[in-house]
C-alpha positions in Angstrom: 0.0 0.0 0.0 2.8 2.4 0.9 4.6 1.6 -2.4 1.4 2.4 -4.4 1.2 5.8 -2.6 4.8 6.6 -3.4 4.4 5.7 -7.0 1.2 7.8 -7.3 2.9 10.7 -5.6 6.0 10.4 -7.9 3.8 10.3 -11.0 1.8 13.3 -9.8 5.0 15.2 -9.1 6.4 14.5 -12.5 3.3 15.6 -14.4 2.5 18.7 -12.3 5.5 20.6 -13.6 4.8 20.0 -17.3 3.1 22.5 -19.5 0.4 21.1 -21.8 -0.5 22.8 -25.1 -2.5 22.0 -28.2 -1.0 20.5 -31.4 0.3 22.8 -34.1 -2.8 23.5 -36.1 -2.8 24.8 -39.7 -6.2 26.2 -40.6 -8.3 29.1 -41.8 -9.8 31.9 -39.7 -13.6 32.0 -40.1 -14.0 35.3 -38.3 -12.5 37.3 -35.5 -13.5 40.3 -33.3 -13.7 41.8 -29.8 -16.2 41.7 -27.0 -17.5 44.8 -25.3 -14.9 44.3 -22.5 -12.0 44.3 -25.0 -11.4 40.5 -25.0 -10.6 39.0 -28.4 -12.1 36.0 -30.0 -10.8 34.2 -33.1 -12.8 31.4 -34.6 -11.0 28.8 -36.7 -12.2 26.3 -39.2 -10.3 23.4 -37.5 -10.9 22.2 -33.9 -8.4 23.0 -31.2 -7.2 20.0 -29.0 -6.3 22.1 -26.0 -6.4 19.7 -22.9 -8.3 20.8 -19.9 -10.6 23.4 -21.5 -14.4 23.2 -20.9 -15.1 24.5 -24.4 -17.8 26.8 -23.2 -18.8 27.8 -26.8 -16.9 25.4 -29.1 -13.5 23.9 -29.6 -13.0 26.1 -32.7 -12.7 29.3 -30.9 -9.7 31.0 -29.1 -10.4 33.7 -26.4 -7.7 36.1 -25.5 -7.8 38.5 -22.5 -7.8 42.1 -23.5 -4.8 43.1 -21.4 -2.5 40.5 -23.1 0.5 42.4 -24.6 0.1 40.6 -27.9 -3.7 40.7 -28.2 -3.8 43.4 -30.9 -1.1 41.8 -32.9 -2.9 38.5 -32.9 -6.2 40.2 -33.9 -4.2 41.9 -36.8 -2.9 38.5 -37.9 -6.4 37.1 -37.9 -7.8 40.0 -39.9 -4.9 39.8 -42.4 -5.5 36.0 -42.7 -9.2 36.7 -43.6 -8.4 39.6 -46.0 -5.5 37.9 -47.8 -7.0 34.4 -47.6 -3.9 33.0 -45.9 -4.0 30.1 -43.5 -2.7 30.5 -39.9 -0.6 28.2 -37.8 -1.6 28.2 -34.1 -0.8 26.5 -30.9 -2.7 27.4 -27.8 -1.6 27.0 -24.2 -4.1 27.1 -21.4 -7.7 28.1 -21.1 -9.5 31.4 -20.6 -13.2 31.5 -19.8 -13.4 27.8 -20.7 -11.8 28.4 -24.2 -8.3 27.7 -25.5 -6.1 30.8 -25.2 -2.6 32.1 -26.1 -0.4 32.7 -23.0 2.8 34.7 -22.3 5.1 31.8 -23.0 6.7 30.2 -26.1 4.3 27.3 -25.6 1.7 29.2 -27.7 1.9 31.1 -31.0 -0.3 32.5 -33.7 1.2 33.2 -37.2 0.4 33.6 -40.8 1.2 30.6 -43.1 2.4 30.9 -46.6 -0.3 28.6 -47.9 -3.3 30.4 -49.5 -6.8 29.1 -49.2 
């Protein structure tokens, strides 16, 4: 019994320090915009496999807090993707309001791809 407890504690310790993120997803942006409080939403055509999110609305949408330092840059990338018909490459890391989000680490990114629709 003691050995099982130690093994379980060791496994918990190993996984507690790891950061989980979605896969690298290449997709199109369906639409993007802002809420009244300034938070940003970006809706993709492919689902996001971010672990641990409740997917309050759908697993196709990224929500970004308005105060994030890169929020406006990511909204510009989304709008450029729609206007120029470019695909985007995205990897989310974490959840915000139950939706996948982009955090302040290198675990997440949002970029234009060279591939056209």
